C-alpha positions as CSV (number, residue, x, y, z in Angstrom):
1,M,-10.5,148.0,197.4
2,A,-11.8,150.8,196.2
3,D,-14.5,150.2,193.2
4,I,-14.3,153.8,191.6
5,E,-16.5,153.2,188.6
6,Y,-19.9,151.8,190.4
7,D,-19.0,154.1,194.1
8,A,-20.9,157.0,192.9
9,F,-23.7,155.2,192.1
10,C,-24.0,153.3,195.6
11,R,-23.6,156.9,197.0
12,E,-26.5,157.9,195.5
13,L,-28.8,154.9,196.5
14,G,-27.6,154.8,200.3
15,T,-28.8,158.4,200.3
16,V,-31.8,158.1,199.3
17,A,-32.6,154.4,200.3
18,S,-35.8,153.9,202.8
19,G,-33.8,151.4,205.2
20,M,-30.0,149.7,204.6
21,M,-28.6,146.4,206.4
22,R,-26.1,144.1,205.7
23,V,-26.3,140.1,206.7
24,F,-23.4,137.9,207.4
25,G,-23.6,134.1,207.8
26,I,-22.7,131.1,205.9
27,R,-23.9,129.0,204.1
28,R,-26.5,126.8,205.3
29,S,-27.2,129.0,208.7
30,G,-30.3,129.8,207.5
31,Q,-29.9,133.5,206.2
32,H,-32.4,133.3,203.4
33,A,-35.6,132.6,205.4
34,I,-34.5,135.6,208.0
35,I,-33.7,137.9,204.9
36,D,-36.9,137.0,203.7
37,W,-38.3,137.9,207.2
38,M,-36.7,141.0,207.3
39,L,-37.5,142.0,204.0
40,R,-41.9,141.1,204.9
41,N,-41.2,143.7,207.7
42,C,-39.3,146.1,206.5
43,G,-42.3,148.6,206.4
44,Q,-41.5,148.8,202.2
45,K,-43.5,147.7,199.2
46,K,-40.1,147.5,197.1
47,S,-36.5,146.2,198.4
48,V,-33.5,145.9,196.6
49,F,-31.5,142.1,198.0
50,L,-28.2,142.2,196.5
51,N,-27.7,138.5,197.5
52,N,-24.2,136.8,198.5
53,R,-21.9,139.4,197.5
54,R,-17.8,139.5,197.4
55,V,-16.3,141.1,200.4
56,G,-14.2,144.1,199.1
57,Q,-15.8,143.9,196.1
58,S,-19.0,147.2,194.5
59,P,-22.4,145.2,195.7
60,L,-23.1,145.8,192.4
61,R,-21.2,143.0,191.1
62,A,-21.7,139.5,190.5
63,G,-22.5,136.9,193.8
64,M,-20.3,134.5,194.9
65,L,-21.8,132.1,192.9
66,A,-20.8,133.6,190.1
67,A,-17.4,132.8,190.6
68,K,-16.6,132.9,186.5
69,K,-17.5,136.4,185.5
70,H,-17.1,137.8,189.1
71,D,-14.6,140.2,187.9
72,S,-17.1,141.2,184.8
73,T,-19.0,144.6,184.4
74,R,-22.0,143.3,182.6
75,N,-23.7,142.7,186.0
76,A,-23.3,145.4,187.5
77,D,-24.0,147.6,184.2
78,A,-27.2,145.9,184.5
79,L,-27.5,146.0,187.4
80,Q,-27.4,149.8,187.8
81,A,-29.4,150.9,184.7
82,K,-32.2,148.6,186.4
83,L,-31.9,150.4,190.0
84,A,-31.5,153.9,188.8
85,R,-34.9,153.3,186.6
86,K,-36.3,152.9,189.9
87,L,-34.8,156.1,191.7
88,A,-36.2,158.0,188.8
89,R,-39.3,156.5,189.3
90,G,-39.1,158.4,192.8
91,Q,-38.7,155.1,194.3
92,K,-36.7,155.4,197.4
93,P,-36.4,151.0,198.4
94,F,-35.2,149.1,201.5
95,V,-31.5,148.1,200.3
96,L,-30.0,144.5,202.0
97,I,-26.7,143.4,200.8
98,S,-26.3,139.6,202.3
99,Y,-22.4,137.8,202.4
100,E,-22.0,134.6,203.0
101,S,-18.4,133.9,204.0
102,G,-18.6,134.8,207.4
103,F,-18.2,138.2,209.5
104,P,-15.1,140.0,207.9
105,V,-13.5,140.7,211.3
106,Q,-10.4,141.9,209.8
107,R,-11.5,144.0,206.9
108,Y,-14.6,145.8,208.9
109,P,-12.5,148.3,210.6
110,A,-11.5,150.0,207.3
111,G,-14.7,150.2,206.2
112,D,-14.5,148.8,202.7
113,V,-16.1,145.8,202.8
114,S,-19.5,147.0,200.3
115,P,-16.5,149.6,198.3
116,G,-19.3,152.6,198.0
117,F,-20.8,152.3,201.4
118,D,-19.1,153.1,204.8
119,N,-20.1,151.1,207.9
120,S,-22.2,154.4,209.0
121,D,-24.7,153.7,205.8
122,F,-26.2,150.7,207.1
123,D,-29.1,150.8,210.1
124,R,-27.9,147.6,211.6
125,D,-25.2,145.1,210.3
126,V,-26.4,141.7,211.4
127,L,-24.5,137.9,212.1
128,I,-26.8,134.8,211.4
129,T,-25.6,132.2,212.8
130,R,-27.2,128.5,213.6
131,R,-26.6,125.5,216.5
132,F,-23.3,123.7,215.1
133,V,-25.1,120.0,215.5
134,N,-28.0,121.0,213.4
135,W,-25.7,122.9,210.4
136,L,-23.0,120.0,209.8
137,P,-25.2,117.6,208.5
138,S,-27.0,120.2,206.2
139,Y,-24.1,121.0,204.8
140,I,-23.1,117.5,204.5
141,R,-26.2,116.9,203.0
142,L,-25.5,120.3,200.4
143,V,-21.5,119.3,199.2
144,Q,-22.9,115.9,198.6
145,A,-25.7,116.7,196.3
146,Q,-23.3,119.4,194.6
147,N,-20.8,116.8,194.0
148,A,-23.0,113.7,193.0
149,D,-20.4,112.5,190.3
150,G,-18.0,111.9,193.6
151,A,-17.8,109.7,196.2
152,P,-19.8,110.8,199.3
153,E,-17.8,110.1,201.4
154,G,-14.8,110.9,199.6
155,L,-11.7,113.4,200.4
156,D,-12.9,116.0,198.5
157,N,-16.1,116.2,200.0
158,F,-13.8,116.1,203.2
159,K,-11.8,118.5,202.6
160,K,-14.6,120.4,201.9
161,I,-16.3,120.3,204.6
162,S,-13.5,121.1,206.9
163,M,-13.0,124.3,205.3
164,E,-16.0,125.3,206.2
165,I,-16.1,124.3,209.6
166,E,-13.6,126.3,209.3
167,G,-15.3,129.3,208.5
168,Y,-18.2,128.4,211.1
169,K,-15.7,128.2,213.7
170,A,-14.5,131.9,213.0
171,H,-17.8,133.4,212.5
172,L,-19.5,131.8,215.6
173,I,-16.4,133.8,217.7
174,A,-17.1,137.0,215.5
175,A,-20.4,136.4,216.8
176,N,-20.0,136.1,220.0
177,S,-18.0,139.2,220.5
178,S,-20.4,141.3,218.2
179,P,-21.8,144.5,219.2
180,H,-24.2,144.1,216.4
181,V,-27.2,142.3,216.1
182,V,-27.0,138.8,216.1
183,I,-29.6,136.1,215.4
184,S,-30.0,132.5,215.9
185,Y,-31.7,130.7,213.0
186,D,-33.2,127.8,215.4
187,D,-34.1,130.2,218.0
188,W,-36.0,132.3,215.5
189,A,-37.7,129.2,213.7
190,E,-38.6,128.0,217.2
191,R,-39.8,130.7,218.6
192,P,-42.1,133.4,217.7
193,E,-41.4,136.2,220.4
194,Y,-37.8,135.6,219.8
195,R,-38.2,137.1,216.7
196,R,-40.7,139.7,217.9
197,Q,-37.8,140.4,220.4
198,K,-35.5,140.6,217.2
199,L,-37.4,142.8,215.2
200,A,-37.1,145.5,217.8
201,A,-33.3,144.9,218.0
202,L,-33.7,145.5,213.9
203,G,-35.9,148.7,214.4
204,L,-38.2,147.0,212.2
205,P,-42.2,146.9,212.5
206,E,-43.9,144.2,213.1
207,V,-45.8,143.4,209.5
208,D,-45.1,139.4,209.3
209,N,-44.0,137.5,212.1
210,G,-44.4,133.7,210.6
211,L,-41.6,131.7,209.0
212,G,-42.1,132.1,205.0
213,R,-42.2,130.0,202.5
214,V,-38.8,128.3,201.5
215,Q,-36.1,130.0,200.1
216,P,-34.5,129.1,196.4
217,Y,-31.4,130.7,197.1
218,G,-28.7,127.9,197.4
219,G,-31.9,125.2,196.4
220,G,-34.1,125.6,199.6
221,S,-33.5,123.6,202.3
222,S,-30.8,120.4,202.1
223,F,-33.3,117.6,203.2
224,S,-36.4,118.9,201.1
225,G,-35.1,121.2,198.7
226,L,-37.7,123.3,196.9
227,A,-40.9,120.9,197.6
228,K,-42.0,121.8,200.9
229,A,-40.7,124.5,203.7
230,P,-39.0,122.5,206.7
231,Q,-40.7,121.7,209.5
232,V,-39.7,123.7,213.0
233,R,-39.6,120.2,214.4
234,E,-37.1,119.2,211.8
235,I,-35.0,122.3,211.8
236,A,-34.9,121.9,215.5
237,A,-33.9,118.4,215.0
238,R,-31.5,117.8,211.9
239,W,-28.8,116.8,214.6
240,K,-30.9,113.5,215.1
241,T,-29.4,112.4,211.1
242,L,-25.7,112.5,212.5
243,R,-26.2,109.7,215.2
244,D,-25.7,107.0,212.0
245,N,-23.9,108.8,209.8
246,A,-20.4,107.7,210.3
247,F,-19.0,109.8,207.7
248,A,-20.0,113.0,210.3
249,K,-18.1,111.6,213.0
250,P,-14.8,112.9,212.7
251,F,-15.6,116.2,212.1
252,L,-17.8,115.8,215.4
253,E,-14.3,114.9,217.2
254,I,-12.2,117.6,215.8
255,A,-14.9,120.4,217.0
256,V,-14.2,118.9,220.5
257,S,-10.9,118.4,220.5
258,D,-10.1,122.0,218.9
259,T,-10.0,124.1,222.5
260,E,-11.2,127.7,220.7
261,F,-13.9,125.9,219.2
262,V,-15.5,124.7,222.2
263,A,-15.4,127.3,224.0
264,A,-16.8,128.9,221.6
265,L,-20.1,126.6,220.8
266,D,-20.3,126.5,224.8
267,A,-21.3,130.6,225.1
268,R,-23.4,130.6,222.4
269,Y,-24.9,127.0,221.8
270,P,-24.0,124.6,225.1
271,E,-26.2,122.1,224.8
272,D,-24.6,121.4,221.4
273,L,-21.5,120.0,223.4
274,K,-23.6,117.3,225.8
275,I,-25.1,116.6,222.3
276,I,-22.1,115.8,220.5
277,H,-20.1,113.7,223.4
278,D,-23.4,111.6,223.6
279,I,-23.0,111.1,219.7
280,L,-19.2,110.0,219.9
281,A,-20.0,107.9,223.5
């Protein structure tokens, strides 16, 4: 969908930007930690991060979390004016746009994912994935925290989590067949050499290959919030919290009964299947 009101400025921004990338993931996939790492290593002091945008809507408009006013021009007008002042001062920022509703397989070929920009304007498109057994407990905790007034194991939460699992499945399938750069949050968190390899794939210099600080988006880690950055061993072992979580087990049963999902997990994270079967046994 065209967003003519802001297309011209987006084209100008794309022309002067020192680099342009897009990141696609789903919520609680660790993408904000990875994005912070990308921006720390982009080689530029100035960057523009447009967080959690809507596919098919100008990236200048309010992101997904601003659901009630997402169609208002107020946010876009203010952002355009702010960026215009930067460009007038001669800045050539590194631009990163993120999406948290999975990779838009059907929309991508049309080139209208980010109105005002063509697919070819971006140096890289990046897909972030996370092991299912570590993602699921994180997402369950997020949903339960956001619905604190409801029953933690109630039907409302069950439906929300089930829907997001569908999104996880679609995104994982897309990642498994993607020609773009795919980054596994689990491997990224555990292995500095993996991060170096991905920096090379992204065409970015190594400036700071550390994990960085916990990010404020979405409240930080589902388990530690903004109080402290989660430890690597904690990130890698979130699945252990599933052992005694009766609410989570139906989701595991659904996952292993879905042949497409099993095939996708086996291709990307085969160790997850053994963990799931062991928990259910």
